[in-house]
C-alpha positions as CSV (number, residue, x, y, z in Angstrom):
1,M,-10.6,32.4,-35.9
2,K,-11.5,30.0,-38.6
3,H,-9.8,26.6,-38.9
4,R,-9.3,25.7,-42.6
5,M,-7.0,23.6,-44.7
6,R,-6.9,20.5,-42.5
7,T,-5.3,18.4,-45.3
8,T,-1.7,17.8,-44.3
9,L,1.4,18.7,-46.4
10,A,2.4,15.0,-46.3
11,L,-0.9,13.9,-47.8
12,A,-0.7,16.7,-50.4
13,A,2.7,15.5,-51.4
14,A,1.6,11.9,-51.7
15,A,-1.5,12.7,-53.6
16,G,-0.2,15.6,-55.7
17,L,-3.2,17.7,-54.7
18,T,-3.5,21.5,-55.0
19,L,-4.2,23.1,-51.7
20,T,-6.5,26.1,-51.6
21,A,-6.7,28.6,-48.8
22,C,-10.2,29.7,-49.4
23,G,-13.4,28.9,-51.2
24,G,-14.3,25.6,-52.9
25,P,-13.9,24.1,-56.3
26,D,-16.0,26.9,-57.8
27,A,-14.1,29.7,-56.2
28,G,-13.0,32.5,-58.5
29,T,-9.4,33.1,-59.3
30,G,-7.2,35.9,-60.5
31,G,-7.8,39.5,-59.6
32,E,-11.5,39.9,-60.5
33,D,-13.2,42.6,-58.4
34,G,-14.7,41.1,-55.2
35,G,-13.5,37.5,-55.8
36,P,-10.6,35.6,-54.2
37,I,-7.1,36.5,-55.4
38,A,-5.2,33.4,-56.7
39,I,-1.5,32.9,-55.9
40,G,0.6,30.0,-57.2
41,V,3.0,28.3,-54.8
42,L,5.9,26.0,-55.6
43,S,7.0,24.1,-52.5
44,D,9.6,21.4,-51.7
45,L,7.9,19.0,-49.4
46,S,9.7,15.8,-50.4
47,G,12.8,16.8,-52.3
48,A,16.4,17.5,-51.4
49,T,15.6,20.6,-49.4
50,A,12.4,19.5,-47.8
51,D,13.9,19.7,-44.3
52,V,13.6,23.5,-44.5
53,G,11.2,23.7,-47.4
54,T,8.3,22.2,-45.4
55,P,8.2,24.7,-42.5
56,Y,8.7,27.5,-45.1
57,S,5.7,26.3,-47.0
58,E,3.7,25.9,-43.9
59,G,4.5,29.5,-43.0
60,I,3.0,30.7,-46.4
61,R,-0.1,28.7,-45.7
62,G,-0.3,29.8,-42.1
63,Y,-0.1,33.5,-43.1
64,V,-2.9,33.1,-45.7
65,D,-5.1,31.2,-43.2
66,W,-4.6,33.9,-40.6
67,L,-5.2,36.7,-43.1
68,N,-8.4,35.2,-44.5
69,A,-9.7,34.5,-41.0
70,N,-9.2,38.1,-40.1
71,G,-11.1,39.6,-43.1
72,G,-8.7,39.1,-45.9
73,I,-7.6,42.1,-47.9
74,D,-10.5,44.5,-47.6
75,G,-12.9,41.5,-47.6
76,R,-11.1,39.6,-50.4
77,D,-9.5,36.3,-49.6
78,L,-6.3,35.0,-51.0
79,E,-6.5,31.6,-52.6
80,L,-3.3,29.5,-52.7
81,K,-2.6,27.0,-55.5
82,L,0.0,25.0,-53.7
83,N,1.9,21.9,-54.9
84,D,5.0,19.9,-54.0
85,Y,7.5,20.1,-56.9
86,A,10.1,18.0,-55.0
87,Y,13.0,20.3,-55.9
88,D,12.6,19.2,-59.5
89,V,13.0,22.0,-62.1
90,A,10.9,20.2,-64.8
91,R,8.1,19.7,-62.3
92,A,8.3,23.4,-61.3
93,E,8.0,24.4,-64.9
94,Q,5.0,22.1,-65.4
95,L,3.2,23.5,-62.3
96,Y,4.0,27.1,-63.3
97,S,2.2,26.5,-66.6
98,Q,-0.7,25.1,-64.7
99,Y,-0.9,28.1,-62.5
100,V,-0.8,30.5,-65.4
101,N,-3.8,28.6,-66.9
102,E,-5.5,29.0,-63.5
103,D,-5.2,32.8,-63.7
104,V,-2.9,33.4,-60.7
105,V,-1.7,37.0,-60.3
106,A,1.7,36.1,-58.7
107,I,3.9,33.2,-57.7
108,Q,5.6,32.1,-54.5
109,G,8.5,29.9,-55.4
110,W,11.3,28.1,-53.6
111,G,14.7,27.1,-55.0
112,T,17.4,28.9,-56.9
113,A,17.5,26.5,-59.9
114,D,13.8,26.7,-60.6
115,T,13.5,30.4,-59.8
116,E,16.3,31.1,-62.3
117,A,14.8,28.7,-64.9
118,L,11.4,30.5,-64.7
119,R,12.6,34.1,-64.6
120,Q,12.2,34.7,-68.4
121,K,8.7,33.1,-68.3
122,V,7.5,35.2,-65.4
123,A,8.8,38.3,-67.1
124,Q,7.0,37.4,-70.3
125,D,3.8,36.5,-68.4
126,E,4.1,39.6,-66.2
127,L,3.7,37.6,-62.9
128,P,5.6,38.9,-59.8
129,F,7.6,36.1,-58.4
130,M,9.0,35.9,-54.8
131,S,10.9,32.8,-53.7
132,A,13.2,31.5,-51.0
133,S,16.1,32.0,-53.4
134,Y,18.1,35.0,-52.4
135,A,20.5,34.8,-55.4
136,E,21.9,38.1,-56.4
137,T,21.2,37.4,-60.0
138,L,17.5,38.1,-59.3
139,V,17.6,41.7,-58.0
140,D,18.2,43.8,-61.1
141,P,14.9,44.8,-62.7
142,E,16.8,45.3,-66.0
143,E,17.5,41.6,-66.1
144,T,14.7,40.1,-64.0
145,P,11.9,42.7,-63.9
146,Y,9.3,40.4,-62.1
147,N,11.5,38.8,-59.5
148,F,11.6,40.3,-56.0
149,V,14.1,39.2,-53.3
150,V,12.7,39.8,-49.8
151,A,15.8,39.0,-47.7
152,T,19.5,39.7,-47.7
153,T,21.0,38.1,-50.8
154,Y,23.2,35.0,-50.5
155,S,26.1,37.1,-51.8
156,D,25.5,39.8,-49.2
157,Q,25.3,37.1,-46.6
158,M,28.7,35.8,-47.8
159,R,30.2,39.3,-47.7
160,V,28.9,39.7,-44.1
161,A,30.3,36.3,-43.1
162,L,33.8,37.1,-44.6
163,D,33.9,40.5,-42.9
164,W,33.0,38.9,-39.6
165,I,35.6,36.2,-40.1
166,S,38.3,38.7,-41.0
167,E,37.5,40.6,-37.8
168,D,37.3,37.5,-35.6
169,A,40.5,36.0,-37.0
170,G,42.4,39.3,-36.3
171,G,44.9,38.5,-39.0
172,E,45.6,36.1,-41.8
173,S,43.3,33.1,-42.0
174,E,42.0,30.5,-44.4
175,V,38.3,30.0,-45.3
176,A,36.8,26.9,-46.8
177,V,33.3,27.2,-48.4
178,F,31.2,24.1,-48.4
179,H,28.3,24.4,-50.7
180,H,25.3,22.5,-52.0
181,D,26.2,21.1,-55.5
182,S,23.6,23.2,-57.3
183,P,23.0,26.8,-58.5
184,F,21.7,27.5,-55.0
185,G,25.0,26.4,-53.5
186,E,27.2,28.0,-56.0
187,S,25.3,31.4,-56.0
188,P,27.5,33.3,-53.6
189,V,30.9,31.5,-54.1
190,A,32.4,33.8,-56.8
191,D,31.1,36.9,-55.2
192,G,32.8,35.9,-51.9
193,K,36.2,35.7,-53.7
194,K,35.6,39.0,-55.4
195,H,34.7,40.6,-52.0
196,I,38.0,39.4,-50.5
197,D,39.9,40.9,-53.4
198,E,38.0,44.2,-53.4
199,K,38.4,44.8,-49.7
200,D,41.9,43.4,-49.5
201,L,40.9,41.0,-46.7
202,D,43.8,38.8,-45.5
203,L,41.9,35.6,-46.2
204,G,42.6,32.5,-48.2
205,Y,39.5,31.1,-49.9
206,K,38.6,27.7,-51.5
207,S,35.3,26.1,-52.2
208,Y,34.2,22.5,-52.0
209,A,31.0,21.0,-53.3
210,M,29.0,18.8,-50.9
211,P,27.7,15.7,-52.8
212,S,23.9,15.1,-52.3
213,G,23.1,12.1,-50.1
214,A,26.6,12.0,-48.5
215,T,26.6,10.4,-45.0
216,D,29.7,12.3,-44.0
217,Y,32.0,15.1,-45.2
218,V,35.3,13.7,-43.9
219,A,36.9,13.9,-47.3
220,Q,36.0,17.5,-47.8
221,L,37.1,18.4,-44.3
222,G,40.4,16.6,-45.0
223,R,41.0,18.9,-48.0
224,A,40.0,21.9,-46.0
225,K,42.5,20.9,-43.3
226,S,45.2,20.6,-45.9
227,Q,44.3,24.1,-47.0
228,G,44.8,25.2,-43.4
229,A,41.1,26.3,-43.0
230,E,40.1,27.7,-39.7
231,Y,36.6,28.7,-40.8
232,V,34.0,26.8,-42.9
233,V,31.3,28.8,-44.5
234,I,28.3,26.6,-45.4
235,Q,25.8,27.4,-48.1
236,N,23.5,24.4,-47.7
237,V,20.5,23.3,-45.7
238,S,20.5,22.2,-42.1
239,S,20.9,18.4,-42.3
240,P,24.2,18.2,-44.2
241,A,25.5,21.2,-42.2
242,A,24.8,19.4,-39.0
243,V,26.8,16.4,-40.3
244,V,29.8,18.7,-41.0
245,A,29.6,20.0,-37.4
246,K,29.6,16.4,-36.0
247,N,32.5,15.5,-38.3
248,I,34.5,18.5,-37.0
249,A,33.8,17.5,-33.4
250,Q,34.6,13.8,-34.0
251,Q,37.9,14.6,-35.6
252,N,38.7,17.3,-33.0
253,L,39.4,19.9,-35.8
254,D,40.0,23.5,-34.9
255,M,37.4,24.9,-37.3
256,K,34.5,27.2,-36.8
257,I,31.4,26.9,-39.0
258,V,29.7,30.1,-40.3
259,C,26.3,29.0,-41.7
260,L,24.4,31.2,-44.2
261,N,20.6,31.4,-44.2
262,W,19.5,27.9,-44.9
263,C,21.5,26.1,-42.2
264,S,21.2,29.0,-39.7
265,D,18.3,27.5,-37.7
266,E,17.0,25.4,-34.9
267,L,17.2,22.2,-37.0
268,F,20.9,22.5,-37.4
269,I,21.2,22.9,-33.6
270,K,18.9,20.0,-32.9
271,L,20.7,17.6,-35.4
272,A,24.2,18.6,-34.4
273,G,23.5,18.5,-30.7
274,D,26.5,19.6,-28.6
275,A,28.6,19.8,-31.7
276,A,26.6,23.0,-32.7
277,D,27.9,25.1,-29.8
278,G,30.3,27.8,-30.8
279,H,29.4,27.9,-34.4
280,V,28.1,31.1,-36.1
281,M,25.0,31.9,-38.1
282,V,24.3,34.6,-40.7
283,Q,20.5,34.8,-40.6
284,P,18.3,37.7,-41.9
285,F,15.2,36.4,-40.0
286,A,14.9,36.7,-36.3
287,P,14.6,33.4,-34.4
288,P,11.5,32.6,-32.2
289,N,13.5,33.4,-29.1
290,S,14.4,36.9,-30.2
291,G,11.3,38.6,-28.8
292,A,10.6,40.5,-32.1
293,S,7.1,41.9,-32.0
294,G,6.5,40.7,-35.6
295,L,6.5,37.1,-34.4
296,E,3.3,37.5,-32.3
297,D,0.7,37.0,-35.0
298,A,2.4,33.8,-36.3
299,A,2.8,32.5,-32.7
300,Q,-0.8,33.1,-31.8
301,H,-2.0,31.6,-35.1
302,L,0.0,28.4,-34.4
303,E,-1.2,28.2,-30.8
304,S,-4.8,28.4,-32.1
305,E,-4.0,25.4,-34.2
306,G,-2.4,23.5,-31.4
307,G,1.2,24.2,-32.3
308,S,3.9,26.6,-31.5
309,L,6.4,28.8,-33.3
310,E,9.2,27.2,-31.3
311,Q,8.3,23.9,-32.8
312,K,8.0,25.2,-36.4
313,G,11.1,27.4,-36.2
314,L,12.3,30.5,-38.0
315,H,11.8,29.1,-41.5
316,Y,8.1,29.1,-40.8
317,T,8.4,32.9,-40.2
318,Q,10.4,33.2,-43.4
319,G,7.5,31.8,-45.4
320,W,5.0,33.9,-43.4
321,Y,6.7,37.2,-44.1
322,T,7.5,36.5,-47.7
323,M,3.8,36.0,-48.2
324,H,3.1,39.1,-46.1
325,V,5.2,41.3,-48.3
326,M,3.4,40.1,-51.4
327,A,0.0,40.6,-49.6
328,E,0.9,44.1,-48.7
329,G,1.5,44.9,-52.4
330,I,-1.9,43.4,-53.2
331,R,-3.4,45.5,-50.3
332,H,-1.9,48.6,-51.8
333,L,-3.8,47.9,-55.0
334,V,-7.1,46.9,-53.4
335,E,-7.3,49.9,-51.1
336,N,-6.6,52.3,-54.0
337,G,-9.2,50.7,-56.2
338,T,-6.7,49.4,-58.7
339,E,-7.2,46.1,-60.4
340,V,-5.1,43.3,-59.1
341,T,-2.9,42.2,-62.0
342,G,0.7,41.2,-62.3
343,P,1.9,44.5,-63.9
344,N,0.0,46.5,-61.3
345,L,1.3,44.4,-58.4
346,K,4.9,44.9,-59.7
347,Q,4.4,48.7,-59.8
348,A,2.9,48.7,-56.3
349,L,5.8,46.7,-54.8
350,E,8.2,49.2,-56.4
351,E,6.4,52.3,-55.3
352,M,4.6,51.6,-52.0
353,G,7.5,52.1,-49.6
354,P,9.0,49.9,-46.9
355,V,7.1,47.0,-45.4
356,D,7.6,46.8,-41.6
357,T,8.1,43.2,-40.3
358,G,8.1,44.1,-36.6
359,G,11.8,43.4,-36.3
360,V,11.7,40.0,-37.9
361,T,13.9,41.5,-40.7
362,Q,14.9,45.0,-41.5
363,P,12.1,46.8,-43.3
364,V,11.6,45.4,-46.8
365,E,11.7,47.9,-49.6
366,F,11.9,47.7,-53.4
367,S,12.3,50.3,-56.1
368,A,12.1,50.5,-59.9
369,E,15.9,50.4,-59.8
370,S,16.4,47.5,-57.4
371,H,14.4,44.4,-56.3
372,K,16.8,43.7,-53.4
373,G,14.5,44.1,-50.5
374,V,17.0,44.1,-47.6
375,D,20.6,44.9,-47.2
376,G,21.4,43.8,-43.6
377,T,21.3,40.6,-41.6
378,G,21.6,39.3,-38.1
379,I,24.6,37.4,-36.9
380,Y,24.2,34.7,-34.2
381,E,26.3,32.3,-32.2
382,V,25.1,29.0,-30.9
383,S,25.5,28.9,-27.2
384,D,24.0,26.2,-25.0
385,G,21.7,25.1,-27.8
386,E,20.3,28.6,-28.4
387,M,20.9,31.3,-31.0
388,T,22.4,34.3,-29.3
389,E,22.7,37.6,-31.2
390,L,26.2,38.9,-32.0
391,A,25.0,41.7,-34.4
392,A,21.6,42.9,-35.3
393,E,22.0,44.7,-38.6
394,A,25.3,43.7,-40.2
395,T,25.8,44.9,-43.8
396,P,28.7,44.2,-46.1
């Protein structure tokens, strides 16, 4: 296996360099027959969500390194144009324009704010766009024809969380939603309230923004306690969620956290320590300890580079399989002798059928009517510092 791309993410962030996963400065771009196929990547390596953005970005790069080292797509390499946009929408828009000028055929993005800000541009430029945002506003081809969501949407995750809470509570209960103060954080909040009303769940429901950079969330927990909350759903990344878990333990509050995707991980468990035990995670991607067969290639690739999947964590796998789904669309075109262009890739993703991820997620499938790739998600509980499965394919 070839060993490429030795430049570290940290150096790339500091220098503002574009990382390429094949070829040199004269390598071809776009979808020209026989040449490398260029993909633009927007990564958060130094911004507000870098704790989870970094391993996700490494997963995208790892997949492309692995793919290219194993013959690429029918002999054609993928070439990544990857930059740190530091969770800054203006920087993302600038990089997007740069990638368009560099003839990329698709974009791998990251956050909800930048993904939503770019959705009209990607539709106009006819560039398929997959990101780590699972906002439900991105799945309707009538509204966002070039956005594809590869995992369970935030709103579906929230619905699953509320259904589980309703069953776990066994009666009337109060739910506090702690969310990142951004479009990402707010994305599933209203849909959660609507779900409670539509299913007539016996749940109270209030939401609380989590200020960026806060050293504790004692004030928010005080308001949740006054509400009578027994459950705290968190739509945020791992680091602040771990602070909430510690605050709950320190104050001896009778509250159970239910994390959605971006705090449902090993980092939350590591940072929260003993305070993580007993809390619940709604996570569409299987963790490294799950034994899913689809984890083997990523694990072997990391071992060949002197690392391990246990060290990188499940968000590495998220990036890996998001890139894999896009690559399978490109493979569909190449193997059928069709030019690799944005419009052709969009059509391939809609028509080619499900992508098997070896149990890492449910099979990912799009159609011309829906760009929601997955309906179900796993539910896990933290027990003795490990994610233990409560449900494999929970759906709203």
